C-alpha positions in Angstrom: 73.6 76.9 95.3 73.3 80.6 96.4 71.3 81.7 93.3 68.1 79.8 94.7 69.2 79.8 98.5 66.7 81.3 101.1 67.5 82.4 104.3 65.3 84.0 106.9 66.5 86.3 109.7 64.0 86.7 112.6 64.8 89.8 114.6 65.8 92.8 112.9 67.7 94.6 115.9 71.2 96.0 116.4 72.7 92.7 114.9 69.9 91.1 112.8 69.5 93.9 110.7 73.1 94.5 109.3 73.4 90.7 109.0 70.4 90.5 106.9 71.6 93.4 104.8 74.9 91.6 104.4 73.2 88.3 103.5 70.8 90.2 101.1 74.0 91.1 98.8 74.2 87.5 97.6 71.2 85.5 99.0 67.4 85.7 99.1 66.8 87.1 102.4 63.4 86.8 104.3 63.0 89.0 107.6 60.5 89.5 110.3 60.5 91.9 113.3 57.7 92.9 115.6 59.2 96.7 115.2 57.6 98.3 111.9 60.4 100.8 111.5 62.9 98.0 111.3 60.8 96.1 108.9 61.3 99.0 106.4 64.9 99.5 106.8 65.2 95.9 105.9 63.0 96.2 103.1 65.2 99.3 101.8 68.2 97.0 102.1 66.7 94.3 99.8 65.3 92.1 102.4 61.8 90.6 101.6 59.7 91.2 104.8 56.7 89.6 106.3 54.0 90.1 108.7 54.7 87.2 110.8 57.6 85.0 111.7 56.0 81.7 110.4 55.3 83.2 107.1 58.9 84.6 106.6 60.5 81.1 107.7 58.3 79.0 105.7 60.2 76.7 103.1 63.5 78.4 104.1 66.9 76.7 103.5 68.3 78.3 106.6 66.9 80.1 109.6 69.3 82.8 111.1 68.5 83.3 115.0 69.8 85.7 117.5 67.9 85.2 120.7 68.8 86.3 124.3 68.6 83.0 126.1 67.7 79.2 125.9 63.9 80.2 126.9 63.6 82.4 124.0 65.1 80.0 121.6 62.7 77.4 122.7 59.8 79.9 122.3 60.8 80.9 118.8 61.1 77.4 117.5 58.4 75.6 119.3 56.3 78.1 121.1 52.6 78.8 120.3 53.9 80.8 117.1 57.0 78.8 116.7 58.6 78.3 113.4 60.1 74.8 113.5 57.1 73.0 111.8 57.0 75.3 108.8 60.9 75.0 107.9 61.4 72.3 105.1 63.1 69.1 106.0 66.7 69.4 105.4 66.8 73.0 106.5 69.0 74.4 109.2 68.6 76.9 112.2 71.8 78.6 112.8 72.1 79.8 116.2 74.3 83.1 116.5 73.8 83.5 120.2 75.4 82.6 123.5 73.1 80.5 125.3 75.3 77.9 127.0 75.5 74.2 126.2 72.5 73.1 128.6 69.8 74.3 126.3 71.4 72.4 123.0 70.4 68.7 123.3 66.7 69.2 123.6 66.7 71.7 120.8 68.6 69.2 118.6 66.2 66.3 119.4 63.0 68.5 118.9 64.1 70.0 115.5 65.2 66.4 114.5 61.4 65.5 114.6 61.0 68.1 111.8 63.9 66.8 109.7 65.6 70.0 110.6 69.3 70.1 112.0 70.9 72.7 114.3 74.3 74.7 113.5 75.4 75.8 116.7 77.3 79.4 115.5 77.9 81.9 118.3 79.5 84.7 116.9 81.4 88.1 117.9 82.1 91.3 116.3 79.3 93.8 116.9 76.6 95.6 114.3 79.5 97.4 112.3 81.4 94.4 111.6 78.3 92.2 111.0 77.4 94.5 108.1 80.9 94.1 106.6 81.1 90.5 106.7 83.9 90.6 109.3 82.6 88.5 112.5 84.3 85.8 114.2 82.0 82.7 114.2 82.9 79.4 116.2 80.9 76.3 114.9 79.7 73.2 116.1 77.5 71.0 113.6 77.2 67.8 111.9 79.0 67.9 108.3 76.1 67.8 106.2 74.2 70.8 108.2 77.3 72.7 108.1 77.4 72.4 104.3 73.8 73.7 104.2 74.7 76.5 106.3 78.1 77.7 104.6 76.5 80.3 102.2 75.2 82.1 105.4 78.4 81.8 107.5 80.9 82.5 104.7 79.2 85.6 103.8 79.1 86.7 107.5 82.3 85.7 108.7 86.0 86.8 108.2 87.1 84.1 110.7 85.1 80.8 110.6 86.3 78.4 113.0 84.9 74.8 112.8 85.4 73.4 116.6 83.4 70.2 116.5 81.0 68.2 114.6 78.2 68.5 117.1 75.9 71.4 118.2 77.2 72.5 121.6 80.9 72.5 120.8 80.4 76.2 119.3 78.8 77.1 122.8 81.5 75.6 124.7 84.0 77.6 122.7 82.2 80.6 123.2 81.8 80.2 126.8 85.5 80.2 127.2 85.6 83.4 125.1 83.3 85.1 127.0 85.3 84.2 130.2 88.3 86.2 128.8 86.1 89.2 127.4 84.2 89.6 130.5 87.3 89.7 132.6 89.1 91.8 130.0 86.4 94.6 130.0 86.3 94.6 133.9 90.2 94.7 134.1 90.1 97.6 131.7 87.5 99.5 133.6 89.7 98.9 136.9 92.7 100.2 135.0 91.3 103.3 133.8 89.6 104.1 137.1 93.1 103.7 138.7 94.7 106.1 136.3 92.0 108.6 137.0 92.5 108.2 140.9 96.1 108.7 140.4 95.6 112.0 138.5 96.6 110.7 135.3 95.2 111.9 131.9 93.0 108.8 131.0 93.4 109.3 127.1 97.1 109.7 127.4 97.0 106.3 129.6 95.0 104.5 127.3 97.1 105.2 124.5 100.3 104.4 126.2 98.7 100.7 127.4 97.5 100.0 124.2 101.1 100.3 122.7 102.7 98.3 125.3 102.6 94.8 126.8 99.1 95.3 128.6 97.4 95.9 125.5 94.7 93.8 124.3 91.7 93.9 121.8 89.3 94.6 124.7 91.2 97.5 126.0 91.6 99.0 122.6 87.7 98.5 121.9 86.2 99.3 125.1 88.7 101.9 126.5 87.7 104.9 124.5 84.0 104.0 125.6 85.1 103.5 129.1 86.3 107.2 129.0 83.0 108.4 127.8 80.9 106.5 130.4 80.7 109.6 132.6 79.5 112.0 129.8 75.7 112.9 129.9 74.5 110.5 127.6 77.3 107.6 128.4 78.9 105.7 125.7 77.0 104.7 122.5 75.3 101.3 123.5 76.9 98.7 121.3 76.8 95.8 123.8 74.5 96.2 126.8 76.0 95.4 130.2 73.3 92.9 131.1 74.8 90.7 128.2 77.5 90.0 130.4 75.6 89.5 133.5 73.9 86.7 131.5 77.2 85.3 129.7 79.2 85.4 133.0 76.4 83.5 134.6 76.8 80.9 131.8 80.7 80.8 132.4 79.9 80.4 136.3 77.5 77.3 135.3 80.1 75.8 133.2 82.9 76.0 135.5 81.0 74.8 138.5 80.0 71.8 136.6 83.5 71.0 135.6 84.5 71.4 139.1 86.9 74.2 138.3 87.8 77.2 140.2 87.5 80.5 138.3 87.8 83.3 141.0 88.7 86.2 138.7 85.9 84.9 136.5 83.6 85.1 139.5 84.6 88.6 140.5 84.1 90.1 137.3 80.6 88.6 137.2 80.1 90.5 140.6 80.7 93.9 139.1 78.4 93.2 136.2 75.6 92.3 138.7 76.3 95.3 140.8 76.0 97.3 137.6 72.7 95.9 136.9 71.4 96.5 140.2 72.4 99.9 139.9 70.4 100.8 136.9 72.9 100.3 134.3 71.6 97.0 132.7 70.7 98.8 129.5 74.0 101.0 129.5 77.0 99.9 127.6 79.0 97.4 129.1 81.9 99.8 129.4 79.8 101.5 132.0 81.1 98.9 134.2 83.7 101.5 135.3 81.0 103.3 137.3 80.8 100.4 139.4 84.1 100.7 140.3 84.3 104.2 140.6 80.9 106.1 140.6 82.5 109.6 140.3 85.2 110.5 137.9 87.8 112.4 140.0 89.7 114.4 137.6 88.6 117.0 135.3 
C-alpha cells in the first residue's frame, strides 16, 4: 500500500517539516508552506513541493494538518482556498493539533459531504522526536479511516494509542494530557524559583529532584530550559508559552462543561496568561518561571 500512497503536509514549520521529512523516507509526500525557505528545506528532504495548498492536496490519500485552533482548521479545509473539495473520496484528514472537542462534530459533518473522513490524532513529542518517528499519538477514528491513516501514523509514532472509534475521542484524551503537562511545567517553574530563593544551586537541585520521587518527564524535559530562562536569549523555543494559554483554555472549557472543579489547572492557566500579558507569548513555555520570579536571585 505504501509504495503508491501519497500524504500531503500543509505547513512545514517546526513540527511540519520534520514530520514531512520522516514520512518522505517511505511514502510519497507533497508539501506546501507560505515561507519559501521552508519549501526549499522540504524539497531537499525529498518532499515534492507545490505553489498552493490546493495543488499539494489534490488527489492525496491523506492530509496531515497541524493548525493552531478550530478556526484555522475550518479555514484550511473550507475557507476561500480550502482544500477539502480537492481531496479524493475515501481520503482522510489527519488532525495532529490540540483544538478541543468542540470543533470536531461540524468538521466531521462537512468533510463527509466530500466523502472524506477525519482521523483525530493529536500528538506530543516536539520537533526532534517528530523527525525520529518517536511521537506519542492518541487517536479517535472510525476503523476504516484509521486503516487508511495507519501508514502515516505508524511512521510518526513510537506510541500509538487508539482511544476510541470516533473523532473527538483523541481530543478528549489530549485535553486530559495537557492538564497534567500544563500543571507540571508550572510546578517545575515554582520549584526552581524556590530553590533559587533559598540560595540553592539550581542545577544541583534539578539533578537531585530528577533522581527522586519528585521527578517527572516534564521536570526533566523543561527543567534545563527553565534554568536558561534568565539568560540573554532565553531558552530555545521548542514549545511557545502561548500554546499553553490555548491548551489550558481548552482544559478550562472542558472542565466547566463537565461540572468539574480543577483549581490547580486554573491556577496554572493564570500563570500562562500572565506570561502572555508580560510579553512572553512567543518565548519557550519554560519562561513561565519569570512570572513566578521576575528576577533570578542567586548568581
